[in-house]
N, C-alpha and C positions, 0 to 999 in steps of 0.2 A: 504494500500500500504506500504509494508515493504521494502522501499529502501531509500537511503540517500536523504535528502532534498537538491535539487539543483535548485536555481531560477536565473533568469536573468533579467537585465534591458537592453532593446534593442532599444535605440533611433536612429532616423535617423538624420544625420548631415546636416539638412536643415535650421538651424538658431539657435537662442539662446534657452536654455532649459527653458521651461515654469515651473512655480512652480507646476503645475499639474503633470508634468513629474518628478519633484523632489519628490513629494509625492509618485508616483508610485515606484520610486527607493527606497525611505525610507521604504515603506511597504515590499518590497522584502527583503531589508536588515534586517529589524526587524524580519521578519518571518524566514529568514535563521539563524540569530544569536540565536533566541529563540529555534530553533530546531537543533542547532549544525551543520548547513548545510553550503553550499557554495553559495556565491553571486557573480554573473558573470556580467561583462559589455561586451556587444556585440554591435558593431556598424553596423547598417543595412543600408548600403550605396549602395544598388542596384539601386536606382533611381538617376542616374548620372545627369539627367537634373536638379534636384532640389538640388544637392550637393552645399554646401556653404563652401568656404575656411574658416578655423578657427573654424568652428562649433564643430568639434570633440574635439579640444583642449579646447574649452569653456566648453563642457559637462564634461570633465575630471576635469578641474579646479573647476567647480561648485560643483561637487560631493565631491571633496577634501575639499573645503571650508565648505560645509555642514556637514562634518565628516561622510558622508555616504560612507564608505570605502569598495570597492569591493576587493575580495581576488583572483580573477582570471579574465583575460580578456585583453582588449587592453591596452598596456603599461606595463602589469604585466606578461603576458604569462600564461601558464598552459598546461595541457596534452591534452586539447580538441581544441587547436587552429588550424589555426589562427582565430582571433575573429573579423576581419572585413569581411563582406560578399563579398566585392570586391576582397578579397584575397582567397575566397573560390569558385569562380565562376566555376572552373573546376569540382566541386563536383556535382552541381545541375542537369546538363543536363542528366546524366544517370538516375536520378530518374524521370525526365520528360519523357524520352524515355520508361522507365519501365512502366509508367502509360499508355502510348500510346499502347505499345505492349500487355498490359493486357486488353485493351478495356475500360479503365477508363478515357482516355483523347484522344485528336485528334489534328491533324494539321489543322490550319486555315490559308488560303491564302488571306483573304479579305483585300482589300485596305481601306484606310480611307474613300474614296468616297463610297465604297460598304457599309460600316457601317452606314454612314450618310444617304444613300438612304434607308436602312432598317428602320432606325428610322423615317424618313419622311413618308414612306409607312405605317408603323404601326400606326402613329399618325392620318393619313388620314382615316384609317380604324377603328379608335377609339378602338384599341386593348387594352385589359385589362393589358397586360404586354408588355412594350416596352424595350426589351433587348435581348441579344444573349442567348437563352435558349433552352429548349426542344421543345418549340413551333416553334422556328424560325431556329434552327440550320440546318435543312435539306434544307432550302431555300437559304443557304449561301454557300460560296466557301470553303469547307473543306473536310477532308478525310472521313467524314461520308456521304457526299452528292455526292462526285466525284468518278468515277471509279478508281480502284486500280492502273491501268496503268498510268492514268493521274496524280495521286498523286505522283507516283514514278518519273514521268517525271519532275514534278514541283520541287521535292526535289533535283534531280540530276542536274537540271539547275541552282540551287542556288536561286530560287525564294524566296523572303522573306516570312516568316511564323511565326506564334506564335503557342504555344501549349495551348489548353484550356481544362479545366476539363469537364468531361461529368457528369453533375449533374443528378441523377436518377429522373425519372418522378413519381409524385404523391406518395411521401414518407415522413413520419415524421422523421425529424432528431433531435435527442434528445441531448442536451448539459447539462451535470450536472455541476452545478456551486456552489462553496462553499457559495458565497454571495447571489445568486439569486435562488438557488434551481434548479429544473428541468425546463429547457427552451426548448420548442418545436418549431421547424421551419418546415414549409411545403415546400418541395423541389420545387414545381411549382412556388414559389415566388423568387427563387434564379436563378442567371444567371450563365452561363458557364464562370467563370473567367479565364483570361489569367494566366497561370502558368509560361510560359517561353516566353521571348520577342524576337523579331527579331534581337535585338542587341547582343544576346548571353547571356543576363543576366536574372536571374529568377525574377519574381515579388516577392513582400513581402510575399505573401501567401505560395508559395512553399519553398522559402529560410527559412522562419520562421519555418515551420514544420520540414523540413529536419535538420536544425541546432538544434532545440530543441531536436529532437530525438538523433542525433549524440552526442550532448553534455550532454545527459542523464538528461534533465531538468525534475524535478518531479512535479513542480507546475508552472503554467503560471499565474502570477498576473499582470494584466494590466488594462487600463482604460476602462470604459463602452463603449467608441466609437468603441471598437474592438469586442463587442458582436455580431453584425451582421455578422462578419467574422467567428465566432466560428463554425457554421455548416459546412462551407467549410473546415475548418481545421480538424474537426471531420471526414469528408469524406476522406480527404487526409490520415489521420492516418489509416483509414479502408482500403483504396485502396492500400496503400503501405505495408500493412500487419503488421502494428505497433499498432494495436488497444489495445493490452494488455499492451503496454508500454506508452499509451497516458497519458500525464500529467493531473493533476487536474487543472481545470480552476477556477479563481476567478476574476470577472470583477468589478472593483472599481467604486463607484459612481462619478459623475461629480463634479468638482469644479464650483460653480455657482457664478454669479455676486452678489454684495452686496444686490441687491433687489430680488435675487432669480430667476430672469427671464433670463434664458439662461446661456450658458457656459462662464466662466470668460475669458476675452481676453485682449490683450495688450491695446486696445482702452479703455476698462473699467478702466484700471490702469491710463492711461493718463487723462481721464476725472475726476477720483476720486483722483488723486494726490498720487497714491501709486504704487510701482513696481509690476510687475508680473514675473520678471526674478530674479534669485539669484544674478547675477553679471551684471555689466555694459556691454552693448553690442553696438558695432558700426557695422551697416550693411555694408558689404564690397561693395555691389552693389549700394546702395543709399546714403550711408554716414549718414543715420538716426541713432540717438543715443537713446538708451533705458536705463533708469535708472535701477539699481540693488539694491537688499536688502543690500548687503555688503556696497556699496558706499552710501546708504541712512542712514547708521549708525545702521543697525540691527546686532545683534549678531547671529551667526549660530545656537547656541543652542536654541535661542528664535524662529527662523524661523522653526526649526525642531519640536519644541513643538507645534507651531501653526498648522503645516501641519499634524502632527500625529492625532490631534483631529478633523480634517476635514474629517470625514467619519468613524472614529473609535471611539467607546465608551468604556472607560475603565471599566464602570460598577460601578464607585465610583464618588464622587464629586471632586476628585483630579483634578487639572488643570495643575499644574507645575510638569513636569517630566524630570528627567535627561535621557540621552540616555540609561544608564544602566537600569533605571526603565522601560523605554519603551520596551526595549528588553525583560525584564522579564515578562511584563504584556501583550504584544501584541499577539493577536490571530485573525485569519481571521474570525471566527464566530461572532466577535463583530464589524465587518465592516458592515455598513448599506447599504441599497439599494438606499435610497433617496439621491439626490444631496445635497452637503454641501455648504452652503452660506459662501463666504469669507467676513469676517468683518474686514475692515482695522483698525477700532478703537480698536478692540480686539487685532489685531496684534501689534499695538503700545503699548497696555497695557502689553502684554507678554514681549515685548522688555524692557519696563520700569522695570518690575519685575526682569528680569535677570540682567539688568545693575545695578540696585540698590542693588542687592545681591552680586555684585562683591566687593572684598576687596579694600581698598584704594590703596594698592600696585598695584593691577591689573589695577585699573583705571589710576593710575599714569603712568603705562607702555603704556597705550593707549594715554595719553595726551602728553607725552614727545616727540614723533615723530612730532606732530603738532607744538610744540614749536620750535623744531629744524628747521622745515621748515620756521618758521617766524623769525629765527635768535635770539631766546630768550634763554638765559642760566640761569637756576635756579637750586639750589641744590634739589636733589631728596626728601629729608626730607620735605622741604617746599611744594613741589608739592603734596606729599602724604597727608600733612595736609589739603591742599586746596581741594583735591579730597574727603577727609572724610567730609569736611564741605558742599560740594555741591552735595553729593551723592543723596539726596532725591529729587533733582531738575532735575534729568537726565531721559530722555526718549530715546535719541539716542546718539551714540558715539560723534556726532558733538556737543552735548550739553556740553561736557566737556570744550571745548574752549568758547562756547557762555556764559557759566555760570561762567567762571573764568578769562576772558581776563583782567578784571580791576585790578586783583592782579598784573599783569605784566606790564600793560600799564596805566600810569596816564591819566585821562580824558583831552582831548584837546578841548572839547566842553561840554556843559551842557544842559540837556533837558529843552527846553523853557517852556513847560507846567508845569513841576515841579517847575521851577523858579517862575512862576506867582502865583502858589498856596502856595509854602512853603518858598520862600525867601522874607521876609518882610523888611520894612525899618530898623527895630531893629535887624534883623538877623546878620549883620556884627559885631555889638557890642557883641552879645551873643556868636558867634563863636570865636571871638577874645579872649574873656574872658576865654572860655573853653580851647583854645590853650595854654594860660598862665598856666592854671592848669595842662595840660598835660605835659608841659615842666618841671614843678616842681614835677611831680609824680615820684615815684620810678620805680621798675621793671614794665615793660609794659606787664603785663599779663591780661587776660580777667577779672579776679576778681578785680584787681586794676583799670583797665579802667572803669569798670561798677560803682565801688564805687566812682571814681573821678567824673564821669558824674552825678551820683545821688546826690552827695554832692554839686556839683556846681549848679544843678537845684534847690535844696532846699534852698541854701544860697542866690541865685540870684532871687528866687521867680518866675521862669519861668517854664512852663510845659515841661515835658520830650519830648513830640513831637516837641516842638518849638526848641529843640536842635538837636534831632536825625534825623529828616527829612531833614533839610538843611545840616547837617553834612554828611549824606549819599550822598546827591547830590554833595557835595564838594569832597568826597573821591572816588566815582565811576562814577559820571557824570549823575546819574538818580536815580530812585526810586526802582531799582532792587537789587538783591543780597541776600545772607543769613544774618544771625545774624551780625549786624554791629560791635558789640564789638569783635566778632571773626575775622571779616575782619581787624579791627584795630590791633589786636594782631599779625596777620600774616604779615601785612604790616610793622609793626614796628614803633616805635615812630618817628624816623627821617622822614620816608616817609609820615606819617600822617601829621606832621607839614608842610612839603613841599607842600602837596596837599591842606591843608587848606589855606596856603598863596597864592597859585595859584588861588584858587577859590575866595578868597577875592579880589584879583586883577582883575580877569577876569569878575566875575559876578557883 
């Protein structure tokens, strides 16, 4: 196919964007960029009953945070717009009518009661297929089973109707898929799906195919859950006379639960304590709050790296990829067929790797807003020094504060377990003696601090641990933190002495 690569991500605004959807968007983006093509965002909002306020804005914000940038679509425009299906509804009916006039679709006037009675009857008869299809269509109320005059009368009277596709009988429908190869569907197992609803809106199937054709989409890259719909879409391309321009299909493997049993869901995240949405989301109907990767302290580049490898194999042992490297290496023929297990521990590892590779200056930029919220003002140079010191202890952005708060706030309480283990009757005398040596020391650099402590330990005949363990307790309030000598250097001599005095008094 020698035409420009044009791909689209086409979510429905029915709630927050699941990370499975983010992965679909990512693969479309990488494929487009790898092939110098276009990546389009189209909002498929034809199902108004399931429309959720704020969902479209959430989708756009999530893609923006993930750095999955579309170059055409909702909010950005382009020559193939509009890009919301609700704004394109005037387009679809003519194609539905074209199918009816060509004998590839038909009007159906069945009421909900009619449809339910059909299902009940078929179940009682133990029918092999319980659906509106070639076997049942002539028993229902539609333009295939009714006289032409009666159909005309129904239409002129404004009687509600839908338009259904007329699936051929006993035919093999072949779907060629980049990921799955040739997939064959037997038409007798397919139902006559509704293409156009009584509310004047198309269903997903018709709108999807019409929009992909009009927007000149070259490749449809979407989740495995849409594979059963592919034969219907192939038939629509054929019936509408667009078979030669039909896009290439690629159905991506499912994202599975950590145990590999079933599709990853919000409930799995809640049970396992990890997010399944890129951003925090509040359900406008229920008020339920769902955590997001951004708010949980993940970096967007880490999340993208995780998702890229959930279904795609680079063919090398490399695990850490920049977006530029992913664009360069990504091909659809390395996407697997099997579902990919989501491993929350591996996700944390990825985030840890990315966070620890940040420069101290970058980490300081992340920490400063947190300190401003807490009303703490410290010079940037000192914050950068602290970030350099705690870098190897970071897994999430929130760890920046959790691993550094004691630099800015002296302890007001002390860990009782550490006191019972490390603070002995002789400890106050040992720490007081060290304090005197600190007061008499010169420049308060890490080298001088270390030599002062070592010299004091040697002359007083006490073990290094007898000094450093209770000293750490005095300075930070517990047994945590990086190299104590480095902590002391950053705190400064005056602050160290004040904290020692406070600990001697309180403990």
